[in-house]
N, C-alpha and C positions, 0 to 999 in steps of 0.2 A: 504494500500500500504506500501511497505517496500523499503528503500533506499539501493541500491547496488552500489558498486564501481568497475569499470573496469580499470585494469592496462594494457596498451598496451606495449608489449615487443619487443625490437629490436632484429635483428638477431644475434647481438654480445653477447647477454645475456645468462646466464645460470641460470636456476631457482634454486637458492640456496641462499636465503636470501639476505645478503648485497651486493653480487656480481651481483645481478640482475640489468639490465639496463632498465629503464622504459622510454618509449618515449611519454607517455601521460597518463592522468588519466581522467576518466569521471564518474560522479555520476549521477544516474537516479533512478526513482521509477518504481516498477513493482509489480504486485499482486502475482506472483509465481516465484519460482526458474526457472522453465522451460521457462516462458516468458522472464525472465531476461537474460537467456542464449541466446535466439534467438535475443534479442535486442543487446546484446554484440557482437554476431557474425556479425550482420549487421554493427555495428559501426566499427568492425575490418576490414570487407570487404571494407568499404568506405575509410579506412585509406591507402589503397594501398599496394604495395609490400614492402615498407620500414618497415612494421610491420610484425613480425614473428608469433605473437600470442597474447593471452591475459590471464589474470587471473581475475575471477569474484569473488568478496568478498561481504559478508553481515556482516558488523561489523568485527569480528575476525574469521569468518567462511569462509573457502574456499568453494565456491559453484561449480566452474567449472574451469578447466584449459584447454586451447586449444593452441597447437603448430602446425603450419602447416609444412608440409614436405618442404625441400629446393626446391626452384624454382616452388612452386605451389601457386595457388590462393586459399584463404580460401573459403570454401563453406559448407553449411549444408549437412550433410549426408542425405540420403533419409528419415531416421527416425528422423532427427533432433538431437539436442544435447541430451546427456543422462540426465535422471532425476537425481536429487541429490541422490536418493536412490540407483541408479546404479553406482554412482561416485566412482572411486577408491580413497581411502584415499590419501591425500597429503603426499609427502615424507618429 
């Protein structure tokens, strides 16, 4: 198992380093990036509408970034989160 860290992002934030506003952090263990993405998505959904999205990290590696559209509730797409191999590189 590997430890992942999930940062929950507030609607007022902009994903740009130090200006990012984090509304919570959660560490958890998972066996794969894919399973960690699903677990982070569930945690984000449980956080309610005050959370706009999350970033999932494994040490210093960005695994997945999720930002929901304004006035929407987070949900997994029919195919689930993208695998790390399909992930667009972080800006």
